KOLNUSE-862928 format. One record per residue (C-alpha): residue in one letter; x, y, z. Coordinates in steps of 0.2 Angstrom, whole numbers, plus 5000, padded with zeros to 4 digits. Layout:
N
aXYZ...
//
This chain:
302
m517456324815v516456464823k517156624828v517456614847d517056794852s515956874866d514356874856w514556684852a515056644870f513556744877a512456644865q513156484871y512856524889e511056574885r510856414876v511156314892r510256434903q509056294908v510356194918l511056354927p510456404944k508956524946a509156684955n508456854959f509257014953p509057204957t508057304944a509557404939s511457414942i512457554950r513957614940i515657634949s517357674943h518357614959i518257464970s518557594985e516857664982i515957504989s517357445001e516457505016q514857415012f515657245012d516757135023v517156995011f517657004992l517556854982l518656874966d518556784950a520356754943f520256764924g519656944919v519857014936l521656964942n522356914926v522056884907g522956724903q524756724910e524756914911v524257014927i522957144925p523757314928g523357384945a522557224951p523857174965e523757354971w521857364973v521757194980g523157234993a522257394998l520657285002q521757165012s522557315021a520857385025g520457225034k519357145021k519356955018v519856925000l519556754992v519856694975v518356594969a518956524952n518456394939g520256334939a520556144936t521956144923f523356154937s523456094955p523056224968s524856244973v525356294955s523956414954l524456494971k526256514965k525556604949y524556724959q526056754971d527256784956f525956914949g526157004966f524656954975d524756904994f523656754995d523656615008p523256435002r521656445011d521156605001i521056504985i519356414982a519656314966s518356214957r519656074955n519556054974i517656044974l517755904960a519155814969d518055804985a516555734975l517655594968n517955524985g517055364988r516555334970d516455154964e517255184946k518855084945l519655184931w519255364925g519855454909v520455624911m520355774899a521955864905s523355974898t525255944901g525655974919g523855944925a524455834939i523155704937d524155594949e523555704963l521755654961s521155524973v520555404960n521355284948c521455374931i522255394914q522555544903l521555534887g522555544871q522155484854d521855294857p519955254855a520255104866d520555214881f518855294879e518055134879r518855054894v518655194907e517155194918g516955384919f517655544913i518455694922f518655864913l520055974920g520856064906s520456084887g521956174881e522656024872w520955944868t520555914850l518955894840m519455714836q519555674854q517855764857a517055654843m517855494851i517155534868v515355584861a515355424851s515955314866l514555394878q513255364865r513655184865r513855174884p513355314895r514555344910p514755484922v515555644916f516255754930v516755934925g518056034935n517856194925p516056244920d516656394910i516256394891v517656514887a519056604896p519956764891r521756744885e523056864879t522456834861g520656814863l519456684870s519856504873l518656354873e518456284890p517856114897g516156174900w515856194882f516356024878a515355954892h513756044886e514055974868i514055794876a512455834885r511755894868k512255744858s512055604871e510955544885v512355594898v512055734910p513755804915q513955854934f514756024935f515856084949g516256274950k515356434946p513956464944f513456314954e513056304972n514456184977i515856314975y514956454983q514456344997r516356305000a516756494999l515456545011q516056405023r517756485022v516956655026g516156595042e514456615049n514756775058v514756875041a513056915034l512756875016e512357065012r514157105017v514856985004v515157024986m515656924971v516757014958g516956944941d516956974922t515456864917l513556864919h513256684918t514556624930d515056764942v513556874943l512256734941g513156614953g513356754966a511556804966a510956624967a512156614983g511256764990v512756884989k512957044980s513957054963v515157174953l515357154935m517057204929a516757274912d518557324907y519357154905g518856984902l517256924892f516557104889a518157204886g517857344874l515957314873d514357394880v513757274893d511957344894p511257244879f511957084886i511157124903a509557164895t509457004884s509956884899g509056974913i510556944923v510857104932p512357144943d512257254958y513657354952i514657384935l516457424937t517257514922q518957554929t519957434940s521257554948l521057634965
//
């Protein structure tokens, strides 16, 4: 097994760059130390979850306070997250337990984007990559949770990736072999390759999906950042009366938050203190990728 760290994760994102959106970027980033420094320039703040609001099951210190300050100032604050492991109601309760004051309509989750795409599909049975508590019964399709039985991989007509916390390399080998024998649709509800946890980075559904693309003829369909589908939903929630230049995406990754935001035509803030680049100099990563955020935030408190 490889060491899953920031350098490795960055290299994995760069390796699949050809399937990610194209975007234009500023020539250089502006450094800020407080969100309040740019609050007057924007009416809408789109926030990533992991690395901005929380790391794993721990809230980032000061996050509820600066988010609350934005809301008190009349800013529209939406969570735009690659979250598919749990249902939206479970995710909302988690944020509320952390101390955030979000309405259900404020959560734009990739799981919802995927669920909408499943409507009207012809597949009779789907196999789901999911963790315990993944509530796959809430999906609008007939599905089973994939376990260790190879027969299940063969009998389903398509695959859905929600959460990879309990996914094993044996299961990955089984799905790859099955798709090599008989290609079928693969719908990915979380395009992230890694996510920041309390003890390091975890492998997420996006990594397993890209491995399928590399080893078979199947081209997975991704729902979530950095792809247009989730940003389109977020901007619909914002409404047509808000100009794109008054919208900013705040996140901890270049290839999902910053790239996706730029491709959607909004500004971006890279949070450097937590998440993927915690403790690292982000400048070499920006120079190598050419993905340049409008702002780099190195302190999260107000």
